[in-house]
C-alpha positions as CSV (number, residue, x, y, z in Angstrom):
1,M,-64.3,-119.9,-136.5
2,T,-61.9,-117.4,-138.7
3,V,-60.1,-114.7,-137.2
4,H,-62.0,-112.2,-138.8
5,D,-65.3,-114.1,-137.6
6,Q,-63.9,-113.9,-134.1
7,A,-63.2,-110.6,-134.6
8,A,-67.1,-109.5,-135.4
9,V,-67.9,-111.8,-132.6
10,R,-65.9,-109.8,-129.8
11,M,-67.4,-106.7,-131.4
12,A,-70.9,-107.5,-131.3
13,S,-70.4,-108.5,-127.8
14,A,-69.0,-104.8,-126.8
15,E,-71.8,-103.3,-128.6
16,A,-74.6,-105.0,-126.9
17,P,-76.0,-103.8,-123.4
18,V,-74.7,-104.6,-120.2
19,T,-77.6,-105.4,-117.6
20,I,-76.8,-104.8,-114.1
21,V,-79.4,-106.1,-111.5
22,G,-79.5,-103.9,-108.7
23,A,-78.4,-100.0,-107.8
24,G,-76.4,-99.9,-105.0
25,P,-72.9,-99.5,-105.0
26,A,-71.9,-102.7,-106.7
27,G,-73.6,-102.5,-109.5
28,L,-73.3,-98.6,-109.6
29,A,-69.6,-98.8,-109.3
30,C,-69.4,-101.9,-112.2
31,A,-71.7,-99.6,-114.5
32,I,-69.5,-96.3,-114.0
33,V,-66.3,-98.3,-114.9
34,L,-68.2,-100.1,-118.2
35,A,-69.9,-96.9,-119.7
36,R,-66.5,-94.7,-119.0
37,A,-64.8,-97.4,-121.5
38,G,-68.0,-97.0,-123.6
39,R,-69.8,-100.1,-123.1
40,P,-73.6,-99.0,-123.3
41,V,-75.5,-100.2,-119.5
42,I,-79.0,-100.6,-118.2
43,V,-79.0,-100.9,-114.7
44,R,-82.4,-102.3,-113.1
45,E,-83.5,-101.5,-110.0
46,W,-86.5,-103.4,-108.6
47,H,-86.9,-100.4,-105.9
48,K,-88.4,-96.2,-106.6
49,S,-84.5,-94.8,-105.9
50,V,-81.2,-95.7,-104.9
51,G,-80.4,-96.3,-101.0
52,N,-84.1,-97.5,-100.5
53,R,-82.4,-99.9,-97.1
54,F,-81.0,-96.6,-95.7
55,H,-82.5,-93.2,-94.1
56,G,-79.5,-91.2,-94.2
57,D,-77.4,-92.9,-91.5
58,F,-73.1,-92.5,-91.1
59,Q,-71.7,-95.9,-92.1
60,G,-67.9,-95.9,-92.4
61,L,-66.5,-96.9,-95.6
62,E,-63.2,-98.7,-94.1
63,N,-59.6,-97.8,-95.1
64,W,-57.5,-100.3,-93.6
65,S,-57.8,-103.5,-95.2
66,D,-55.2,-102.8,-98.2
67,D,-52.0,-100.1,-98.6
68,R,-54.0,-98.2,-101.1
69,D,-56.1,-95.3,-99.8
70,V,-59.9,-96.9,-100.5
71,L,-60.7,-93.6,-102.3
72,D,-57.8,-93.2,-104.2
73,E,-58.5,-97.2,-105.5
74,L,-62.3,-95.7,-106.1
75,R,-60.6,-92.5,-108.3
76,A,-57.9,-95.3,-110.4
77,A,-60.9,-97.1,-111.5
78,G,-62.3,-94.0,-112.8
79,I,-65.1,-93.7,-110.0
80,E,-65.0,-90.0,-108.6
81,T,-65.4,-88.7,-104.8
82,N,-68.8,-86.4,-105.6
83,F,-70.3,-87.9,-101.9
84,D,-70.0,-86.6,-98.7
85,S,-66.5,-88.6,-97.0
86,H,-65.1,-87.6,-93.5
87,P,-61.5,-88.5,-92.9
88,I,-61.5,-90.2,-89.3
89,H,-58.1,-90.2,-87.9
90,D,-59.5,-91.3,-84.0
91,G,-61.8,-92.2,-81.9
92,T,-63.0,-94.1,-78.8
93,A,-63.4,-97.7,-77.5
94,F,-65.2,-98.9,-75.0
95,D,-64.6,-102.2,-73.2
96,A,-67.6,-104.3,-71.8
97,W,-66.7,-102.8,-68.3
98,G,-67.1,-99.5,-69.8
99,S,-63.7,-98.4,-69.7
100,S,-62.1,-96.2,-72.5
101,Y,-59.1,-96.2,-74.5
102,R,-58.1,-93.8,-76.9
103,V,-57.6,-95.1,-80.7
104,C,-55.6,-93.4,-83.7
105,G,-53.9,-93.8,-86.7
106,D,-51.5,-91.9,-89.1
107,R,-54.1,-92.1,-92.2
108,P,-57.4,-92.6,-92.1
109,F,-59.3,-95.6,-90.8
110,H,-62.4,-95.2,-92.6
111,Y,-64.1,-92.5,-94.2
112,L,-67.5,-91.1,-92.8
113,V,-70.1,-92.0,-95.0
114,R,-73.8,-91.5,-95.8
115,R,-76.5,-94.0,-97.0
116,G,-79.6,-93.5,-98.7
117,G,-81.0,-91.4,-101.5
118,D,-80.5,-87.9,-100.2
119,N,-78.0,-85.2,-102.1
120,G,-74.4,-86.2,-100.6
121,T,-75.3,-89.5,-99.6
122,L,-72.9,-92.3,-101.3
123,D,-75.9,-93.7,-103.5
124,S,-77.0,-91.0,-104.7
125,G,-73.3,-89.7,-105.8
126,L,-73.2,-92.7,-107.3
127,L,-75.9,-93.0,-109.0
128,E,-75.2,-89.4,-110.2
129,Q,-71.9,-90.4,-112.2
130,A,-73.3,-93.4,-113.7
131,I,-76.0,-91.5,-115.0
132,E,-73.2,-88.7,-116.3
133,A,-71.3,-92.0,-118.1
134,G,-74.7,-92.7,-120.1
135,V,-76.0,-95.7,-117.9
136,E,-79.6,-96.2,-118.2
137,V,-80.9,-96.6,-115.2
138,R,-84.4,-97.8,-114.6
139,F,-86.5,-97.9,-111.7
140,G,-89.9,-100.0,-110.7
141,D,-88.1,-102.5,-112.9
142,R,-88.4,-105.8,-111.3
143,V,-86.3,-108.5,-113.2
144,E,-87.4,-111.6,-112.9
145,D,-85.6,-113.5,-116.1
146,P,-82.7,-112.0,-117.0
147,T,-81.0,-112.5,-120.7
148,G,-77.8,-111.5,-122.4
149,S,-74.7,-110.2,-120.1
150,T,-75.6,-109.5,-116.9
151,V,-74.2,-109.1,-113.7
152,F,-76.0,-109.5,-110.8
153,A,-76.4,-106.9,-107.6
154,I,-79.5,-107.6,-105.6
155,G,-77.7,-107.5,-101.9
156,P,-78.1,-109.6,-98.9
157,R,-80.2,-112.7,-99.4
158,T,-80.6,-113.1,-95.6
159,A,-79.5,-111.5,-92.4
160,D,-76.7,-112.7,-90.1
161,A,-76.1,-109.2,-88.7
162,I,-78.4,-106.6,-88.2
163,A,-77.8,-102.9,-87.0
164,T,-80.5,-100.3,-85.4
165,G,-80.5,-97.2,-83.9
166,Y,-81.1,-93.6,-84.6
167,V,-80.2,-91.0,-87.1
168,F,-80.9,-87.4,-85.0
169,E,-79.3,-84.1,-84.7
170,T,-77.3,-83.0,-81.9
171,D,-74.9,-79.9,-80.7
172,H,-72.6,-82.6,-79.4
173,P,-68.9,-82.5,-80.8
174,D,-67.8,-84.1,-83.2
175,G,-66.8,-88.1,-82.6
176,N,-66.4,-91.3,-82.8
177,W,-67.6,-94.1,-80.6
178,I,-67.8,-98.2,-80.8
179,A,-68.6,-100.3,-77.5
180,F,-67.7,-104.0,-77.6
181,N,-70.2,-104.5,-75.0
182,D,-72.9,-108.1,-75.3
183,R,-75.5,-106.5,-73.0
184,L,-75.4,-103.4,-75.7
185,A,-75.0,-105.5,-79.3
186,P,-74.7,-109.0,-78.1
187,L,-71.4,-110.3,-80.6
188,G,-71.6,-107.5,-82.0
189,Y,-70.8,-103.9,-81.8
190,A,-72.5,-100.8,-80.6
191,Y,-71.7,-97.3,-82.3
192,L,-72.2,-93.3,-82.0
193,L,-71.0,-91.4,-84.8
194,I,-71.3,-87.4,-85.0
195,H,-70.4,-84.7,-87.3
196,E,-71.5,-81.8,-88.0
197,G,-74.5,-81.8,-85.9
198,C,-76.2,-85.0,-87.6
199,G,-75.8,-88.4,-86.0
200,T,-76.3,-92.0,-85.7
201,V,-76.3,-94.5,-83.0
202,A,-76.6,-98.0,-83.2
203,S,-76.3,-101.5,-81.7
204,C,-75.2,-103.8,-84.5
205,M,-76.3,-107.3,-83.2
206,F,-74.6,-110.8,-84.7
207,T,-78.4,-112.3,-82.5
208,G,-80.6,-111.8,-80.5
209,F,-82.3,-109.8,-83.4
210,K,-85.8,-110.6,-81.1
211,R,-84.8,-108.2,-78.5
212,Q,-83.5,-105.3,-80.7
213,A,-85.4,-102.6,-78.8
214,E,-84.2,-103.4,-76.0
215,Y,-80.5,-103.3,-77.0
216,V,-81.2,-100.2,-78.8
217,E,-82.2,-98.4,-75.5
218,R,-79.4,-99.8,-73.8
219,T,-77.0,-98.4,-76.2
220,V,-78.4,-95.0,-76.5
221,A,-78.4,-94.6,-72.2
222,F,-74.4,-96.3,-72.5
223,F,-73.5,-93.4,-74.6
224,A,-75.5,-90.5,-73.2
225,D,-73.6,-91.9,-69.6
226,K,-70.2,-91.9,-71.3
227,T,-70.6,-89.0,-73.7
228,G,-73.0,-86.8,-72.0
229,L,-74.8,-87.2,-75.7
230,A,-78.5,-85.9,-76.0
231,M,-80.6,-86.2,-79.6
232,R,-83.0,-84.0,-81.5
233,N,-85.1,-85.3,-84.2
234,P,-84.2,-88.6,-83.3
235,R,-85.7,-91.2,-86.1
236,P,-85.8,-95.1,-86.1
237,F,-83.4,-96.7,-88.9
238,G,-82.3,-100.2,-89.8
239,G,-80.5,-102.3,-91.6
240,Y,-78.9,-106.0,-92.4
241,A,-76.0,-107.7,-93.9
242,N,-75.1,-111.3,-95.1
243,F,-72.1,-112.8,-94.6
244,R,-70.9,-116.0,-96.8
245,L,-67.9,-117.4,-97.3
246,P,-68.7,-118.3,-101.6
247,R,-67.5,-121.3,-103.5
248,T,-68.1,-119.5,-106.5
249,A,-69.5,-115.8,-107.6
250,L,-71.3,-117.0,-110.8
251,Q,-74.9,-117.0,-112.0
252,G,-76.1,-119.0,-114.6
253,G,-72.7,-118.1,-116.4
254,H,-72.5,-114.3,-115.0
255,P,-70.5,-112.6,-112.4
256,V,-72.4,-111.9,-109.2
257,I,-70.9,-108.6,-107.3
258,G,-71.4,-107.4,-103.6
259,E,-73.2,-108.8,-100.5
260,Q,-75.5,-111.0,-103.0
261,A,-72.0,-112.7,-103.9
262,G,-71.5,-112.8,-99.8
263,F,-68.6,-110.0,-100.4
264,Q,-68.3,-108.8,-97.1
265,D,-66.3,-109.0,-94.1
266,A,-67.3,-111.3,-91.5
267,L,-65.7,-109.8,-88.5
268,A,-66.9,-106.5,-88.7
269,G,-69.4,-105.8,-91.1
270,F,-67.6,-103.1,-93.1
271,G,-68.6,-104.4,-96.9
272,M,-68.9,-101.7,-98.7
273,R,-65.4,-101.7,-100.4
274,Y,-65.7,-105.2,-101.4
275,A,-68.6,-104.1,-103.1
276,L,-67.6,-102.0,-104.8
277,R,-63.7,-103.7,-105.1
278,S,-66.6,-106.3,-106.7
279,G,-68.0,-104.5,-108.9
280,I,-64.9,-103.4,-110.5
281,L,-63.6,-106.4,-111.4
282,A,-66.9,-107.8,-112.5
283,A,-66.4,-104.7,-115.1
284,R,-63.1,-105.7,-115.8
285,S,-64.0,-108.6,-116.6
286,L,-66.4,-107.8,-119.3
287,L,-63.9,-105.0,-120.9
288,E,-60.9,-107.7,-121.1
289,G,-62.8,-110.6,-121.9
290,V,-61.2,-111.8,-119.2
291,D,-62.5,-115.0,-116.6
292,Y,-64.0,-113.0,-113.4
293,T,-62.8,-116.1,-110.8
294,P,-59.8,-115.5,-111.4
295,L,-60.3,-111.6,-110.0
296,W,-62.0,-112.0,-107.3
297,Q,-60.7,-114.9,-106.1
298,R,-57.2,-113.2,-105.6
299,E,-58.2,-109.9,-104.7
300,L,-60.7,-111.1,-102.1
301,L,-60.7,-114.2,-101.3
302,P,-58.0,-113.9,-99.1
303,L,-59.9,-110.8,-97.1
304,L,-62.6,-113.5,-96.7
305,R,-61.3,-116.2,-95.8
306,T,-59.0,-114.1,-93.0
307,G,-62.3,-112.3,-91.8
308,V,-64.2,-115.6,-91.1
309,S,-60.9,-116.6,-89.1
310,N,-61.5,-113.5,-87.1
311,R,-64.9,-113.3,-86.7
312,F,-64.6,-117.2,-84.9
313,I,-61.6,-115.9,-82.8
314,Y,-63.3,-112.9,-81.8
315,N,-66.9,-115.0,-80.8
316,I,-64.6,-117.5,-78.5
317,V,-62.0,-115.3,-77.0
318,G,-65.4,-113.0,-75.2
319,E,-65.2,-109.7,-73.6
320,R,-62.1,-110.4,-72.1
321,G,-59.9,-111.1,-74.9
322,R,-61.5,-108.1,-76.9
323,R,-60.9,-106.0,-73.7
324,W,-57.1,-107.0,-73.9
325,A,-56.8,-106.1,-78.3
326,L,-58.5,-103.0,-77.2
327,R,-55.5,-102.4,-75.0
328,G,-53.2,-103.1,-77.9
329,L,-54.8,-101.5,-80.3
330,S,-54.6,-98.2,-78.0
331,R,-51.0,-98.3,-78.0
332,V,-50.0,-98.6,-81.4
333,D,-50.8,-97.1,-85.5
334,T,-54.5,-98.7,-85.2
335,T,-54.9,-98.3,-89.0
336,A,-51.6,-100.3,-89.3
337,K,-52.6,-102.6,-86.8
338,L,-55.6,-103.7,-88.3
339,R,-54.5,-103.6,-91.8
340,R,-52.2,-106.8,-90.0
341,L,-55.4,-108.0,-88.5
342,Y,-56.7,-108.4,-92.1
343,R,-54.1,-110.4,-93.9
344,P,-53.4,-114.3,-93.5
345,S,-51.8,-115.0,-91.1
346,V,-50.3,-118.3,-89.1
347,L,-52.9,-118.5,-86.4
348,T,-55.6,-117.4,-89.6
349,R,-54.6,-120.4,-91.3
350,L,-54.6,-122.6,-88.8
351,V,-58.0,-121.5,-87.5
352,F,-59.8,-121.5,-91.0
353,P,-60.9,-124.4,-91.1
354,I,-62.7,-125.1,-88.0
355,A,-63.8,-121.3,-88.6
356,R,-64.6,-122.5,-92.1
357,W,-67.1,-126.0,-91.1
358,R,-68.5,-123.7,-88.0
359,Y,-69.6,-121.2,-91.0
360,R,-70.7,-123.5,-93.3
361,A,-74.1,-121.9,-93.4
362,P,-75.5,-118.8,-93.3
363,L,-74.8,-118.2,-89.0
364,G,-78.6,-117.1,-89.1
365,D,-79.7,-116.0,-85.5
366,P,-82.2,-118.3,-83.7
367,S,-83.9,-116.0,-82.3
368,C,-85.3,-114.5,-85.7
369,D,-87.7,-117.0,-87.1
370,H,-90.4,-114.6,-88.2
371,A,-92.4,-115.1,-85.6
372,A,-93.6,-112.8,-83.3
373,C,-90.2,-111.0,-84.2
374,N,-90.0,-107.3,-85.3
375,C,-86.3,-106.9,-86.1
376,V,-85.5,-104.9,-88.7
377,W,-85.2,-108.2,-91.1
378,C,-88.7,-109.5,-90.3
379,R,-89.9,-106.3,-90.9
380,H,-88.1,-105.0,-94.3
381,G,-85.6,-107.4,-95.6
382,V,-88.1,-110.9,-96.0
383,G,-89.5,-109.0,-98.1
384,H,-86.6,-107.9,-100.6
385,A,-85.5,-111.5,-100.5
386,A,-88.4,-113.2,-102.2
387,T,-87.5,-112.4,-106.1
388,G,-86.8,-115.2,-108.3
389,L,-83.4,-114.1,-107.8
390,T,-80.9,-115.6,-105.9
391,A,-77.4,-116.0,-104.1
392,P,-74.7,-118.5,-105.3
393,S,-74.0,-121.3,-103.7
């Protein structure tokens, strides 16, 4: 092929539309970056709107795993902050015995955002930016056999953790509380987030899915006792997360991004930043004509491996070990300490081979066998996973 022919092929490739399967944060971030660089983009989403899995609940867009502020990282990629985001500098953590610890940092350790299809949510803000950039978004469009230049972003294929609780209205002052107590959230954590009269209370559990109603009831009672929580118009919600350390993030030679690729923090389940970053990296690979694999392996793999090690350590130290960790976090700049926790260390490198062996397969809560189980995954997620598309191995 001559130089002229090669240039013609590159030009034709640049003019061909890129299809992105899935309109979650990863898919929309990828679409925005591509469209603002002049590439035609089609986003195909089988739900009828964005944020279909969420109900206006508060979530944390983490800001501790990198020296860069996450909002600055997004702006550098051309993604604006046109969604509600509130910096969280401090909060209160509880151990399994109910003792409290103040945690705080010189910079936000996360930004409070809402999820779902309502105005002001992360999902609706990204959708608005994509459409303004010229992206064609097709809802109710299930993809079975994609062709051409494609990026896959269809979300989790199974549930390794679930978060379930209530969104509500309240007169309670703003605040952020988290509890590491297996009676409230086995191997996970319970949380209460309140901002300007709206709140979210939930149990994020890594096992015991069949008993989710019991854990949520205990969580509400705990925070009512510790904070004086009083809810108005509580509405139940639930979500799920999939953790995996992928060998590849390609499917049929196409980039896979977000939770479909397994890009999720195995320790705490804060995956939005990973999802957004992976979408940006996939867009870069297409725009620059470079291999996607070294991009995500450089930017995300060290975090994923450390997260697997951290999860293993979290499980084996038990509640007494977590109490010791909370004492340490309460005595220092929490954001800086968490940032060090997410960097590879001698300990996480030593632990990783064992942790990787332990999590060579999905965590797979044994109580969730889809038989007489009313957990959020069985009620909503199983059908979502039943598509012709899968996760890369």
